[in-house]
C-alpha positions as CSV (number, residue, x, y, z in Angstrom):
1,M,27.9,30.5,-18.9
2,Q,25.6,30.5,-15.9
3,K,22.7,29.5,-18.1
4,H,24.7,26.5,-19.4
5,E,25.6,25.4,-15.9
6,R,22.0,25.6,-14.7
7,S,20.8,23.5,-17.6
8,R,23.5,21.0,-17.0
9,K,22.6,20.8,-13.3
10,A,18.9,20.5,-14.1
11,G,19.8,17.6,-16.5
12,K,21.7,15.9,-13.7
13,E,18.8,16.3,-11.3
14,A,16.4,14.9,-13.8
15,A,18.6,11.9,-14.5
16,S,19.3,11.1,-10.9
17,P,18.1,7.6,-10.1
18,A,14.9,7.9,-8.0
19,P,13.2,4.8,-6.6
20,L,10.8,3.3,-9.2
21,Y,7.7,3.6,-7.0
22,S,8.6,7.1,-5.9
23,R,8.4,8.3,-9.5
24,L,5.2,6.3,-10.0
25,A,3.6,7.8,-6.9
26,Q,3.2,11.0,-8.9
27,T,0.8,9.3,-11.3
28,A,-2.7,8.0,-10.9
29,T,-3.6,4.6,-9.5
30,Q,-2.0,1.6,-11.2
31,H,-3.5,-1.7,-12.2
32,R,-0.5,-4.0,-11.3
33,I,2.6,-4.0,-9.2
34,L,6.1,-5.3,-9.6
35,T,7.1,-8.4,-7.4
36,V,10.5,-9.9,-6.7
37,S,11.4,-13.5,-6.3
38,G,15.1,-14.2,-6.1
39,D,16.7,-13.0,-9.4
40,S,13.3,-12.7,-11.1
41,Y,10.7,-10.1,-11.5
42,S,7.0,-10.6,-12.1
43,F,3.8,-8.7,-11.5
44,I,0.4,-9.1,-9.8
45,E,-2.8,-7.3,-10.4
46,I,-3.7,-4.9,-7.6
47,A,-7.3,-6.1,-7.9
48,D,-6.0,-9.5,-6.7
49,V,-4.4,-8.1,-3.5
50,A,-6.2,-8.5,-0.2
51,F,-3.7,-6.4,1.8
52,F,-0.2,-5.1,1.8
53,A,1.9,-5.7,4.9
54,S,5.1,-4.2,6.1
55,E,7.2,-7.0,7.6
56,D,10.9,-6.8,8.5
57,K,11.4,-3.7,6.3
58,C,9.9,-5.3,3.3
59,I,6.4,-4.8,1.7
60,F,4.5,-8.0,1.0
61,A,1.3,-8.2,-1.1
62,Y,-1.1,-10.9,0.3
63,K,-3.3,-12.3,-2.5
64,K,-7.0,-12.8,-2.1
65,G,-6.8,-16.4,-3.0
66,G,-3.8,-17.0,-0.6
67,G,-0.1,-16.6,-0.7
68,R,2.1,-13.6,-0.5
69,K,4.5,-11.9,-2.8
70,L,7.5,-9.7,-2.0
71,T,7.0,-6.3,-3.8
72,A,9.6,-3.9,-5.1
73,M,8.2,-1.2,-2.9
74,T,10.1,0.0,0.2
75,N,7.3,1.4,2.4
76,L,3.5,1.6,2.8
77,S,3.4,5.3,1.7
78,E,4.4,4.1,-1.8
79,V,1.5,1.6,-1.6
80,E,-1.0,4.4,-0.6
81,H,0.0,6.5,-3.6
82,I,-0.6,3.8,-6.2
83,V,-3.8,2.1,-5.0
84,S,-7.3,3.3,-5.3
85,R,-8.4,5.1,-2.2
86,S,-11.9,3.9,-2.6
87,D,-10.7,0.3,-2.5
88,F,-7.7,0.4,0.0
89,F,-7.3,1.9,3.4
90,K,-4.2,2.1,5.7
91,L,-5.5,0.5,8.9
92,S,-2.3,0.7,10.8
93,R,1.4,1.5,10.4
94,D,2.0,-1.9,8.9
95,L,-1.2,-2.7,6.9
96,V,-3.0,-1.3,3.9
97,V,-6.2,-3.4,3.3
98,N,-8.6,-3.9,0.4
99,I,-12.2,-3.4,1.4
100,S,-13.0,-6.9,0.0
101,A,-10.6,-8.5,2.5
102,I,-12.4,-7.1,5.6
103,A,-14.1,-10.0,7.3
104,S,-15.5,-8.2,10.4
105,V,-15.3,-4.9,12.3
106,Q,-16.1,-4.7,16.0
107,K,-16.0,-2.0,18.7
108,F,-12.9,-2.4,20.9
109,F,-11.7,-0.8,24.1
110,H,-11.3,3.0,24.5
111,G,-13.0,3.9,21.2
112,R,-10.8,1.8,19.0
113,L,-12.0,-0.9,16.5
114,S,-11.0,-4.5,16.0
115,V,-10.9,-5.4,12.3
116,V,-10.3,-9.0,11.0
117,V,-8.9,-9.2,7.5
118,R,-8.5,-12.3,5.4
119,A,-6.4,-13.4,2.4
120,G,-7.0,-17.0,1.6
121,T,-6.3,-18.9,4.8
122,E,-4.3,-16.0,6.3
123,E,-6.3,-14.1,8.9
124,R,-5.2,-11.1,10.9
125,R,-6.8,-9.1,13.6
126,V,-5.8,-5.4,13.6
127,V,-6.7,-2.7,16.1
128,V,-7.6,0.6,14.5
129,S,-6.6,3.5,16.6
130,M,-9.0,6.2,17.9
131,A,-7.2,8.7,15.6
132,R,-8.0,6.6,12.5
133,R,-11.4,5.4,13.6
134,K,-13.6,8.2,12.1
135,N,-11.7,8.1,8.7
136,F,-12.0,4.4,8.6
137,L,-15.7,4.3,9.3
138,D,-16.3,7.1,6.8
139,W,-14.3,5.2,4.1
140,L,-16.1,1.9,5.0
141,G,-19.5,3.7,4.6
142,G,-18.4,5.1,1.2
143,Q,-17.9,8.6,2.4
144,G,-14.1,8.6,2.4
């Protein structure tokens, strides 16, 4: 009887609805992501994404050519798990950037860095903390 109960419990746990991207985070990098627009779903290629931004508890993908798409993801940790670490880096709590979107990197006050990222006509200046500085510079130089 105990064996039957354990298998039934295990079946319930396996069937429990987990967020889509939480389950995908256990796999290797993906090539595209799900986007949401009203009642419709679509997708965009990750290679076309300049950066992912967390805004008002939503994750947006900013495309290299311009424009942004609301993703089905709920946080940037999910983004970090599905993108290539050689192409994307988490610059701050609210931004994961593609290396091709980095327009400039400059030294900033107190050992921090000022990074300008671009997606079409959208441009953002992000300050990289001292704690992330070494990892960012290593990644930028191909060592990360």
